C-alpha positions in Angstrom: 0.0 0.0 0.0 1.5 3.3 -1.1 1.7 6.0 1.6 0.1 8.5 -0.7 -3.2 6.6 -0.7 -3.2 6.3 3.1 -2.4 10.0 3.3 -5.1 10.9 0.8 -7.7 8.8 2.6 -7.0 9.8 6.3 -6.4 13.5 5.5 -9.5 13.9 3.5 -11.6 16.4 5.7 -14.7 14.2 6.2 -12.6 11.1 7.0 -10.3 13.0 9.3 -13.2 14.4 11.3 -14.9 11.0 11.6 -11.5 9.4 12.7 -11.1 12.0 15.4 -14.6 11.5 16.6 -14.0 7.8 16.7 -10.8 8.2 18.8 -12.7 10.4 21.2 -15.5 7.9 21.5 -13.0 5.1 22.2 -11.5 7.3 24.9 -14.9 7.4 26.6 -15.2 3.6 26.2 -12.0 3.0 28.2 -13.4 3.1 31.7 -16.0 0.5 30.6 -14.0 -2.0 28.6 -14.3 -4.6 31.4 -18.0 -4.9 30.8 -19.4 -7.4 28.4 -22.3 -5.0 27.6 -19.8 -2.4 26.4 -18.4 -4.9 23.8 -21.9 -6.1 22.9 -23.0 -2.6 22.2 -19.9 -2.0 20.1 -20.4 -5.1 18.0 -24.1 -4.3 17.5 -23.1 -0.9 16.3 -20.9 -2.5 13.6 -23.6 -5.0 12.6 -26.2 -2.2 12.5 -24.0 -0.3 10.0 -23.7 -3.2 7.7 -27.5 -3.2 7.4 -27.7 0.5 7.0 -24.9 0.3 4.3 -27.1 -1.9 2.2 -30.5 -0.4 2.8 -29.4 3.1 2.3 -27.5 2.3 -0.8 -30.3 0.4 -2.4 -33.4 2.3 -1.3 -32.3 5.9 -0.7 -29.3 6.4 -3.0 -30.9 4.5 -5.8 -34.5 5.9 -5.4 -36.1 7.3 -8.5 -35.1 11.0 -9.0 -37.3 13.2 -6.8 -39.2 16.0 -8.5 -38.3 18.5 -5.8 -35.1 20.3 -7.1 -33.6 20.6 -3.6 -34.0 16.9 -2.8 -32.6 16.1 -6.3 -29.6 18.3 -5.6 -28.9 16.4 -2.3 -29.3 13.0 -4.0 -27.0 14.0 -6.8 -24.3 14.9 -4.3 -24.9 11.8 -2.2 -24.8 9.3 -5.0 -26.1 10.2 -8.5 -23.0 12.2 -9.4 -20.8 9.4 -8.1 -22.2 7.1 -10.8 -21.5 9.8 -13.4 -17.9 10.2 -12.2 -17.1 7.1 -10.2 -13.5 8.0 -9.6 -14.0 11.6 -8.5 -12.4 11.8 -5.1 -14.8 14.2 -3.4 -17.8 12.0 -4.5 -16.4 8.9 -2.9 -17.1 9.9 0.7 -20.3 10.6 2.5 -20.4 14.3 3.5 -20.5 15.4 7.1 -23.8 17.2 6.6 -25.3 13.7 5.9 -23.3 11.6 8.3 -23.4 13.6 11.5 -27.2 14.1 11.7 -27.6 10.3 11.0 -25.2 9.5 13.9 -27.2 11.9 16.1 -30.4 10.0 15.2 -28.7 6.6 15.8 -27.4 7.9 19.2 -30.9 9.1 20.3 -32.4 5.7 19.4 -29.6 3.8 21.2 -30.1 5.9 24.3 -33.9 5.5 24.3 -33.3 1.7 24.1 -30.5 1.5 26.7 -31.0 4.5 28.9 -27.2 4.5 29.2 -24.8 7.1 27.9 -21.9 4.6 28.1 -23.7 2.0 26.0 -24.9 4.6 23.6 -21.3 5.8 23.1 -20.0 2.2 22.6 -22.7 1.6 20.1 -21.8 4.7 18.2 -18.1 3.8 18.3 -19.0 0.6 16.6 -21.1 2.4 14.0 -18.3 4.9 13.2 -15.6 2.2 13.0 -17.6 0.3 10.4 -18.4 3.6 8.6 -14.7 4.2 8.3 -14.2 0.7 7.1 -16.9 1.1 4.6 -15.3 4.4 3.4 -12.0 2.7 3.1 -13.3 -0.2 1.0 -15.2 2.2 -1.2 -12.1 4.3 -1.6 -10.0 1.2 -2.6 -12.7 0.2 -5.1 -12.2 3.4 -7.0 -8.5 4.1 -6.7 -5.7 2.3 -8.5 -5.1 0.0 -5.5 -4.9 -3.8 -5.7 -6.4 -5.2 -2.5 -4.1 -7.6 -0.6 -6.5 -10.5 -0.2 -8.5 -12.5 -2.8 -11.7 -11.6 -0.9 -10.8 -7.9 -1.1 -10.1 -8.1 -4.8 -13.4 -9.9 -5.4 -15.3 -7.3 -3.4 -13.7 -4.5 -5.5 -14.7 -6.3 -8.6 -18.2 -6.7 -7.4 -18.5 -3.0 -6.7 -17.2 -2.1 -10.1 -19.9 -4.4 -11.6 -22.4 -2.2 -9.8 -20.9 0.9 -11.4 -20.2 -0.3 -14.9 -22.5 -3.3 -15.5 -25.9 -2.8 -13.8 -26.8 -0.5 -10.9 -29.6 -2.7 -9.8 -27.3 -5.4 -8.3 -24.3 -5.7 -6.0 -25.1 -2.9 -3.5 -22.8 -4.2 -0.7 -19.5 -2.5 -0.5 -18.0 -4.2 2.5 -19.7 -7.6 2.1 -22.3 -9.4 -0.1 -24.4 -10.9 2.7 -27.4 -8.7 2.2 -27.2 -9.0 -1.6 -27.3 -12.7 -1.2 -30.2 -12.5 1.2 -32.2 -9.9 -0.7 -31.8 -11.3 -4.2 -29.5 -8.5 -5.5 -26.5 -10.7 -6.1 -26.3 -12.2 -9.6 -23.5 -13.7 -11.6 -22.3 -10.8 -13.6 -22.2 -12.8 -16.9 -25.9 -13.4 -16.5 -26.8 -9.7 -16.1 -27.4 -7.3 -19.0 -25.6 -3.9 -19.0 -28.0 -1.2 -17.8 -28.5 1.8 -20.0 -28.7 4.0 -16.8 -25.7 2.5 -14.9 -23.7 5.7 -15.5 -26.6 8.1 -15.1 -29.2 7.3 -12.5 -31.3 10.3 -13.5 -32.2 8.3 -16.6 -34.1 5.9 -14.3 -36.9 8.6 -14.2 -37.7 8.0 -17.8 -37.5 4.3 -17.4 -40.1 4.4 -14.6 -42.5 7.0 -15.9 
């Protein structure tokens, strides 16, 4: 792994901020690391993000273009423009104006369930860690980097199928579990190339 890619990733403003927040969150976890509940909340946070990764990508980022210009503008920044320019660096990462409010909502829900600030923090630490892992895997998929493991190389290939073969399949970036479970994993040779794979706004015409 070339240092320039590590530097480019970790010093990107949105990633840098989320990394700092994760370190702070882990600091608050330290007094509670002897508790099994702390680690359970942490792991549940990571698992929760895997589900959010798939559901958000499939049902929000790939929704039919909204007619409201403001909502369309937001969706273009979040994902549509990424399909138009898949390797554009600033379009690879989720913006803070999207991530931070969603973390706040997740934190409120976790606190309402647990009534514990410590467990809520541990849950969010797990969420943010997997968010950073997701962003890293997504970054690798679109940069001239060869993943170390066969699994990593296969996941990169799968994500590129999503971008260059058909946007209706292969939504998972970190894992294919939900694609397998939800029927959105297909052998790529059996899938026709979508006419709208590089321009999701064309989907509007296809669904009118």
